C-alpha positions in Angstrom: 40.1 105.4 150.0 39.6 101.7 149.5 42.2 99.3 151.1 43.8 96.7 149.0 42.5 93.2 148.6 44.8 90.2 148.2 43.9 89.7 144.5 44.5 93.4 143.8 47.8 93.3 145.5 49.1 90.3 143.6 47.6 90.9 140.2 50.5 93.1 139.0 52.4 93.3 135.7 55.6 94.2 137.5 56.7 93.9 141.2 57.1 97.6 141.9 55.6 101.0 140.8 52.1 102.4 140.3 49.8 100.2 138.2 46.4 101.3 137.0 43.6 98.8 137.3 41.2 98.2 134.4 38.3 98.5 136.8 39.6 101.8 138.2 42.0 102.8 140.9 45.8 102.3 141.2 47.9 99.8 143.1 51.2 101.1 144.5 54.1 98.9 145.6 57.6 99.9 146.7 60.6 98.1 148.3 61.8 99.9 151.4 63.3 97.3 153.8 65.1 99.9 155.9 61.8 101.8 156.7 59.1 101.1 159.2 56.5 103.2 157.6 55.8 104.3 154.0 53.0 106.8 153.1 51.7 107.7 149.7 51.3 111.4 149.2 48.9 112.3 146.4 49.5 115.8 145.0 47.9 118.3 142.7 44.4 116.9 142.4 42.2 119.9 141.7 40.0 117.9 139.5 39.1 115.8 142.5 38.6 118.6 144.8 41.7 117.8 146.9 45.0 119.7 147.3 46.9 116.7 148.5 46.3 113.5 150.5 48.4 111.2 152.6 47.7 107.4 152.9 49.7 104.7 154.6 50.8 101.7 152.6 50.6 98.3 154.3 53.8 96.4 155.0 54.5 93.1 153.4 57.1 90.4 153.9 60.5 91.1 152.5 60.5 94.9 153.1 57.7 95.7 150.6 54.9 98.2 151.2 51.8 98.3 149.0 48.3 99.7 148.8 45.3 99.9 146.4 43.5 103.2 146.1 40.5 103.5 143.9 40.6 107.3 143.7 44.1 107.4 142.2 44.3 107.3 138.5 46.3 108.2 135.3 47.8 111.7 135.4 47.8 111.9 139.2 51.1 112.9 140.8 52.5 111.4 143.9 55.5 110.9 146.2 56.3 108.7 149.2 57.0 109.8 152.7 59.4 107.5 154.5 59.0 107.2 158.3 59.1 110.7 159.8 61.4 112.1 157.1 59.9 115.5 156.3 61.0 115.2 152.7 58.9 113.5 150.0 60.5 111.1 147.5 59.7 110.1 144.0 58.8 106.5 143.3 61.9 104.4 142.6 59.9 102.7 139.8 58.2 105.9 138.6 56.8 105.6 135.1 57.1 109.3 134.5 58.7 112.4 136.1 57.1 115.4 134.5 59.1 117.8 136.5 62.3 115.8 136.5 64.0 113.5 139.0 63.5 115.8 142.0 59.7 116.3 141.4 56.7 114.1 141.9 56.0 110.9 140.0 53.0 110.5 137.8 50.6 107.6 137.4 50.7 106.3 133.8 48.3 103.9 132.2 50.2 102.0 129.5 46.9 100.4 128.2 45.6 103.8 127.1 47.9 103.9 124.1 46.5 102.2 121.0 49.2 100.3 119.2 49.0 99.5 115.5 51.9 97.0 115.3 50.1 93.7 116.0 51.7 92.1 112.9 55.2 93.2 113.9 57.4 90.1 114.6 60.5 91.9 116.0 64.0 91.6 114.7 66.7 89.0 114.6 70.4 89.2 115.0 71.1 88.5 111.3 70.6 91.1 108.6 70.4 94.2 110.7 71.8 97.7 109.9 71.9 99.6 113.2 71.7 103.4 113.6 72.7 105.0 116.9 70.6 107.9 117.8 70.6 110.5 120.6 67.1 111.9 120.6 68.0 115.3 122.0 70.4 116.1 119.2 69.0 114.1 116.4 66.7 117.0 115.4 66.6 120.7 116.2 63.5 120.1 118.4 65.1 117.2 120.2 62.0 115.2 120.9 60.2 112.0 119.9 57.8 113.7 117.6 60.5 115.4 115.6 62.6 112.3 115.5 59.6 110.4 114.2 59.4 112.6 111.1 62.8 111.3 110.0 62.0 107.6 110.3 60.8 107.3 106.7 64.1 108.7 105.4 66.0 106.2 107.6 63.9 103.4 106.2 64.5 104.5 102.7 68.3 104.5 103.1 68.3 101.0 104.5 68.4 101.3 108.3 66.7 98.3 110.0 67.0 99.1 113.7 67.5 102.2 115.8 69.8 102.0 118.8 68.6 104.8 121.1 70.9 106.3 123.7 69.5 105.9 127.3 66.3 107.6 128.1 65.9 106.9 131.8 65.2 110.3 133.3 68.1 112.5 134.5 68.4 116.0 135.9 69.0 119.1 133.9 68.1 120.3 130.4 70.4 118.0 128.4 72.6 115.0 128.7 73.8 111.8 127.1 71.5 109.7 129.3 74.2 107.5 130.9 73.6 109.2 134.3 70.0 108.2 134.5 68.3 107.9 137.9 64.6 107.1 137.2 65.1 103.8 135.4 61.4 103.2 134.5 60.6 106.8 133.5 61.4 108.0 129.9 62.9 111.4 130.3 60.4 114.3 130.1 62.9 116.2 127.9 61.9 114.1 124.8 58.1 114.0 125.5 55.7 111.8 127.4 55.8 108.0 127.7 53.1 107.8 125.1 55.2 110.0 122.7 57.9 107.3 123.0 55.3 104.6 122.3 54.1 106.5 119.3 57.7 106.8 118.0 58.2 103.0 118.3 54.8 102.3 116.7 55.8 104.5 113.8 59.2 102.9 113.4 57.5 99.5 113.2 55.1 100.8 110.6 58.2 101.6 108.4 59.8 98.2 109.1 62.4 99.5 111.6 63.1 98.0 115.0 64.0 100.0 118.1 66.6 99.0 120.6 67.2 100.9 123.8 70.5 101.5 125.5 70.2 100.7 129.2 72.7 101.4 132.0 72.7 98.7 134.8 76.2 99.3 136.2 75.5 102.5 138.1 73.1 105.4 138.6 73.8 109.1 138.2 75.1 111.4 141.0 72.1 113.7 141.2 68.4 112.7 141.7 69.2 109.1 142.7 67.0 108.4 145.7 67.2 104.6 145.7 69.4 104.7 148.8 66.7 106.4 150.8 64.5 103.3 150.4 67.4 100.8 150.9 71.1 101.0 151.1 71.2 97.5 149.7 70.7 98.7 146.2 74.4 99.4 146.1 77.6 97.8 147.3 81.1 98.7 148.1 82.4 95.2 147.4 83.2 96.2 143.9 84.6 99.4 142.3 82.6 100.9 139.5 84.2 103.5 137.3 81.3 105.9 137.4 79.7 105.5 140.8 78.5 103.0 143.4 78.3 99.5 142.0 74.9 97.7 142.0 74.4 95.0 144.5 73.5 91.9 142.4 75.1 89.3 144.7 75.3 90.6 148.3 73.0 90.6 151.3 69.4 91.5 150.4 70.2 91.4 146.7 67.2 89.4 145.5 64.8 92.4 145.4 67.6 94.5 143.7 67.9 91.8 141.0 64.1 91.8 140.7 64.1 95.5 140.2 66.6 95.5 137.3 65.1 92.4 135.7 61.6 94.1 135.9 63.1 97.2 134.2 64.4 95.1 131.3 61.0 93.4 130.9 59.2 96.7 131.2 60.9 98.3 128.2 60.3 95.3 126.1 56.7 94.7 127.1 55.2 98.2 127.6 57.1 100.0 124.9 57.2 97.1 122.4 61.0 97.6 122.1 62.9 95.2 119.9 65.9 94.7 122.2 68.4 96.3 124.5 72.0 97.5 124.3 73.5 96.9 127.7 76.1 99.5 128.6 79.6 98.6 130.0 78.8 95.0 131.0 82.3 94.7 132.4 81.2 97.0 135.2 78.2 94.8 136.1 79.5 92.6 139.0 77.9 89.4 140.1 79.3 86.3 141.6 76.0 84.5 141.7 75.6 81.1 140.1 72.9 82.7 137.9 74.7 85.8 136.6 72.4 88.8 136.4 73.2 89.2 132.7 72.1 85.7 132.0 68.9 86.3 134.0 68.4 89.6 132.2 68.5 88.1 128.7 66.1 85.3 129.7 63.7 87.8 131.2 63.8 90.1 128.2 63.1 87.3 125.8 60.2 86.1 128.0 58.8 89.6 128.1 58.8 89.7 124.2 56.5 86.6 124.1 56.5 85.6 120.4 58.5 88.5 119.1 62.2 88.2 118.3 64.5 90.7 120.1 68.1 91.7 119.6 70.3 92.0 122.7 73.6 93.8 122.3 76.3 94.2 124.8 79.2 96.6 125.3 82.1 94.6 126.7 85.5 96.2 126.7 87.3 93.0 127.6 85.7 91.2 124.7 84.6 88.1 126.5 83.0 85.3 124.6 80.8 84.3 127.5 78.6 87.3 126.8 77.2 85.8 123.6 77.3 82.1 124.4 73.8 80.6 124.9 72.7 80.4 128.5 72.3 76.7 128.3 76.1 76.6 127.5 76.9 78.7 130.6 76.9 82.0 128.7 74.9 85.1 129.2 72.8 84.8 126.0 73.4 88.1 124.2 73.1 88.3 120.4 76.1 90.5 119.6 78.9 92.7 121.0 80.2 96.1 119.9 83.5 95.6 118.1 85.9 98.4 119.2 88.8 96.7 117.4 87.3 97.5 114.0 86.8 101.1 114.9 90.3 101.5 116.3 92.1 100.0 113.3 90.0 102.2 111.0 90.8 105.3 113.0 94.5 104.7 112.8 94.3 103.9 109.1 92.3 107.1 108.5 94.3 109.5 110.6 97.7 108.0 111.1 97.4 108.6 114.9 97.9 105.7 117.3 97.9 107.3 120.7 96.3 106.0 124.0 93.9 103.1 123.4 94.8 103.2 119.7 98.4 102.4 120.4 97.9 98.6 119.9 96.6 99.1 116.3 98.4 99.9 113.1 95.5 100.3 110.7 97.2 97.9 108.2 95.5 95.7 105.6 96.0 92.5 107.6 94.0 93.9 110.5 91.0 94.6 108.3 91.2 91.1 106.7 91.4 89.5 110.1 88.6 91.6 111.5 86.2 90.6 108.7 87.2 87.0 109.0 87.2 86.7 112.8 85.5 89.7 114.4 87.7 90.7 117.3 91.4 91.3 116.6 92.3 90.8 120.3 91.3 87.3 121.4 93.7 86.7 124.2 96.9 88.4 123.0 99.0 90.8 125.0 97.5 94.3 124.9 100.2 96.9 125.6 98.0 99.8 126.5 96.4 97.8 129.4 99.6 95.8 130.2 97.6 92.6 130.2 96.0 90.1 127.8 92.8 91.2 126.2 89.9 89.2 124.8 88.9 85.6 124.6 88.9 83.3 121.5 85.9 84.0 119.3 87.0 82.3 116.1 83.9 80.1 116.2 81.4 82.9 116.3 79.3 84.0 113.3 79.8 87.5 111.8 76.4 88.7 113.1 77.8 88.4 116.7 79.9 91.5 116.1 78.7 95.1 115.6 81.2 97.2 113.6 81.2 101.0 113.4 83.3 103.9 112.3 81.6 106.4 114.6 79.7 106.3 117.9 78.9 108.7 120.7 81.9 107.7 122.8 84.6 107.8 120.1 83.4 111.1 118.6 83.5 112.9 121.9 86.8 111.3 122.9 88.5 113.1 120.1 88.2 116.3 122.1 87.0 118.2 119.0 83.9 116.0 118.5 84.8 115.8 114.8 83.5 113.0 112.7 85.8 110.7 110.9 85.0 112.1 107.5 86.5 115.4 108.6 89.7 113.7 109.8 90.7 112.0 106.6 90.5 112.5 102.8 87.1 112.0 101.0 88.4 109.1 99.0 89.8 107.2 102.0 86.6 107.7 103.8 84.5 106.4 100.9 86.7 103.3 100.8 86.5 102.6 104.5 82.7 103.2 104.4 82.4 100.5 101.8 84.3 98.1 104.0 82.0 98.9 106.9 78.8 98.4 105.0 79.7 95.4 103.0 81.5 93.5 105.8 79.7 90.3 107.0 79.5 91.8 110.5 76.5 93.9 111.6 77.2 97.6 110.7 76.2 100.5 112.8 75.9 104.1 111.7 76.0 107.1 114.1 73.3 109.7 113.5 74.1 111.9 110.6 76.9 109.6 109.3 74.8 108.7 106.3 75.0 112.3 105.0 78.4 113.2 106.3 77.1 115.5 109.0 79.2 118.5 109.7 77.9 118.7 113.3 80.4 117.6 116.0 79.2 115.4 118.8 80.5 116.5 122.2 80.1 115.1 125.7 77.5 117.2 127.4 75.7 117.0 130.8 73.6 119.6 132.7 74.1 119.5 136.4 74.2 121.8 139.4 77.4 123.8 139.8 79.2 121.5 142.2 78.6 118.4 140.2 79.2 120.2 136.9 82.6 121.3 138.1 83.6 117.7 139.0 82.3 116.3 135.7 84.2 118.9 133.7 87.4 118.2 135.6 86.9 114.4 135.3 86.2 114.7 131.6 89.3 116.8 131.0 91.5 114.4 133.0 90.1 111.4 131.1 91.2 112.9 127.8 94.8 113.4 129.0 95.5 109.8 128.0 95.8 111.4 124.5 99.1 113.3 124.6 97.9 116.0 122.2 94.9 116.7 124.5 97.0 116.8 127.7 98.7 120.1 126.9 97.5 123.2 128.7 96.5 124.8 125.4 94.2 121.9 124.4 92.8 121.4 127.9 91.8 125.1 127.8 90.0 124.5 124.5 88.0 121.5 125.5 84.2 122.2 125.4 82.5 122.6 128.7 80.1 119.7 129.2 77.7 122.0 131.1 77.6 124.8 128.5 74.2 124.8 126.6 76.2 125.7 123.5 78.1 122.4 123.7 74.8 120.6 123.5 73.4 122.9 120.8 76.5 122.5 118.6 76.0 118.7 118.7 72.5 118.9 117.1 72.2 117.6 113.5 71.2 119.7 110.6 68.8 117.3 108.8 68.9 119.5 105.7 72.4 118.2 105.1 70.7 115.1 103.8 69.8 117.2 100.8 72.9 119.5 100.7 75.3 116.5 100.9 73.7 114.3 98.2 76.9 112.5 97.2 77.7 111.1 100.7 74.0 110.2 101.1 74.0 108.4 97.8 77.1 106.5 98.8 75.5 105.1 101.9 72.2 104.4 100.2 73.7 102.4 97.3 76.0 100.4 99.6 73.2 99.5 101.9 71.0 98.6 98.9 73.8 96.3 97.6 74.1 94.8 101.1 70.4 94.1 101.1 69.8 93.0 97.5 73.0 91.3 96.4 72.7 87.5 96.9 76.3 87.3 98.2 76.5 90.3 100.5 73.0 89.8 102.0 73.8 86.3 103.2 77.1 86.5 105.1 78.4 83.1 106.1 80.7 82.0 108.9 84.1 81.6 107.4 82.7 82.9 104.1 85.3 85.6 103.6 89.0 85.4 103.0 91.5 88.1 102.1 95.0 88.9 101.1 97.4 91.9 101.4 98.1 93.5 98.0 100.3 96.4 99.2 101.2 98.6 102.1 97.7 100.0 102.3 95.8 97.7 99.9 94.0 94.4 100.3 91.4 92.2 98.7 88.5 90.4 100.3 86.8 87.5 98.6 83.2 86.8 99.6 82.4 83.2 98.8 78.8 82.6 97.8 78.8 78.8 98.1 76.9 78.7 94.9 79.1 77.7 92.0 81.6 80.5 92.1 79.3 83.4 92.2 81.7 85.2 94.5 82.4 88.9 95.0 85.8 90.7 95.3 86.2 93.8 97.4 89.4 95.6 96.6 90.3 98.4 99.1 93.3 100.7 98.5 93.8 103.3 101.3 97.1 104.5 99.8 98.5 105.5 96.4 97.7 104.0 93.0 99.1 100.4 92.6 99.6 98.1 89.7 98.9 94.4 90.4 101.8 93.2 88.4 102.5 90.4 89.0 99.5 89.2 90.9 100.4 85.8 92.5 97.3 85.7 94.7 94.8 82.9 94.2 91.9 85.0 95.7 92.1 87.2 92.6 91.5 84.4 90.2 88.0 83.9 88.8 86.4 80.5 88.6 86.8 78.6 85.3 84.9 80.1 82.4 84.4 83.4 84.2 86.1 86.9 84.2 85.7 89.6 86.7 83.7 92.7 85.8 83.2 95.9 87.7 80.1 95.9 89.9 80.6 99.1 92.0 83.2 101.7 92.6 83.7 104.3 95.4 85.2 106.8 92.9 82.0 107.0 90.9 81.3 110.7 90.3 77.9 110.5 91.8 79.6 109.9 95.2 82.0 112.8 94.6 84.7 110.6 93.2 87.3 111.2 90.6 85.9 108.8 88.0 86.4 105.1 87.3 89.1 103.8 85.0 88.2 100.8 82.9 89.1 97.3 84.2 91.2 95.5 81.5 90.1 92.1 80.3 93.7 90.9 80.4 97.0 92.2 81.7 97.7 94.4 84.7 95.1 95.7 87.0 95.5 99.4 88.0 93.9 100.0 91.4 93.2 103.7 92.1 94.5 105.2 95.3 92.1 105.9 98.1 89.3 103.8 96.6 87.3 100.6 96.8 85.8 98.6 94.0 83.5 95.5 94.0 83.9 92.9 91.2 81.6 90.1 90.3 82.0 87.2 87.9 80.8 87.2 84.3 80.9 84.6 81.6 83.9 85.1 79.5 82.0 85.0 76.2 79.4 87.5 77.3 82.2 89.7 78.6 83.9 89.7 75.2 80.5 90.3 73.5 79.9 93.4 75.7 83.3 94.7 74.8 82.7 94.1 71.1 79.4 96.0 71.2 81.3 99.0 72.5 
């Protein structure tokens, strides 16, 4: 085989992994500072007349080893041998693991895929409707190809960006993806890397962006071979909830940082992704002057070149620094998940306020404050954690917050996996859905939510018997924070994460889009209103105010800033009420106008009970368990319309 030249060694897209050269051959590079010798083992090459070959990589400064070999090409499988260890290890930056994390790595040529999205400009933070998707359960087949067949329907209903649960490869036949171990290798369970690229290309064709959930706070317990190349990937200086913390600031951390930064750039550049959702950022520890999260957002944007990307964080403490610009000392993300909105909604819908719901009441003022200010906890005392929670975010625009009624965590944490629409009445759920989809914050739907899927969503993970036992026990213990789930009876009824049926039951039935037409129409019409109405489609900072109208009723006024062309959203989660008297200025139309009904959740086409007329004068009757939208109308034309009736 041909030894490397200096130009071949340095002309790389990324610092580590196997990279195919346009003129032929492949360059391999790996960081293994604790090793004296690294050999490349090429396997399964019958088309080249070889059963396997071993070649030494040359050492570089800083613990790297590299080599260029003209005979190695796309599709070839390989592993590394470290010193005299008799075992062979997959590439820490493998682009594909066709046999899973314990098998050989495969050389992939990203340039072989022919993209058709050259005109795609990416997505911005404003104006998005997110859709969280787990590819393995989104369709019966559970792969990229089958998921791609549903993209047109998602586009038609108004989804603008898909947020894909992690795809870094992991062991077993199924899993959420948060225990990934091959961070550069899209899991073989959903298809090849090019199948992933094809999915993204198709999404762009239909005007939908694709954001990938990435986990940079730990690696999974099985199939993680990074430590064999260097113990410095991990650190015991910090405690991570799910495994060893990543070493972003300790001895020999520079190549570790480089590895994770390259991973972020890799997804953006080679898969044309439109952003990342960074999991559990509070468990990413770094005392460096340049925090790894700030470096990551810069790197991702640089990788996108002229495209706009959307970077979302999950941050349980709700720290403002996450979304402050890097030039202001922040980490430069575009938005954060808003658990507060979900928790208030869950309490309002079910009446249950246990465990981490205990600091919420689900009352009207919480929803008003949430739509005005995003997070509810911005530094107040949080009883569940016995500490203050949050930082002031009053100055942030609504697009900085991602609101949701369902997501993968919250559904599984119910123990039963039941969706919110099955835990409350249809009317209340229609009303809270209107609040979610018309709020100025960025809404996110969980897969199947748009047609009121009857499928539960459980926690599932396929591991060997020893790890599976530990995971099942840990999961059951985690759920004991909910008193109802801590009883022996309920503990015995919890689904087994390792049971294939737990995974199978979580799969969507896409036919329910047709068999649940009323729920589907509800989401379609609300998202159309959000997109087309000139007030709802241009949410402004401090452009919403609200008032409590009753124990479970409230009004929100969306100010247009254009001569009084405002909108009223009245939400009543309780019994019928009469607004008599109505000493609330937000209910008053501007001079020369009257309010007219624009939309109602109790429309029969959504499965509602019908819409009573809105009187021109006198007392307003607000139906129980409903939401209505009012818009202004000239008083004269309003009277003329009534006269014609």
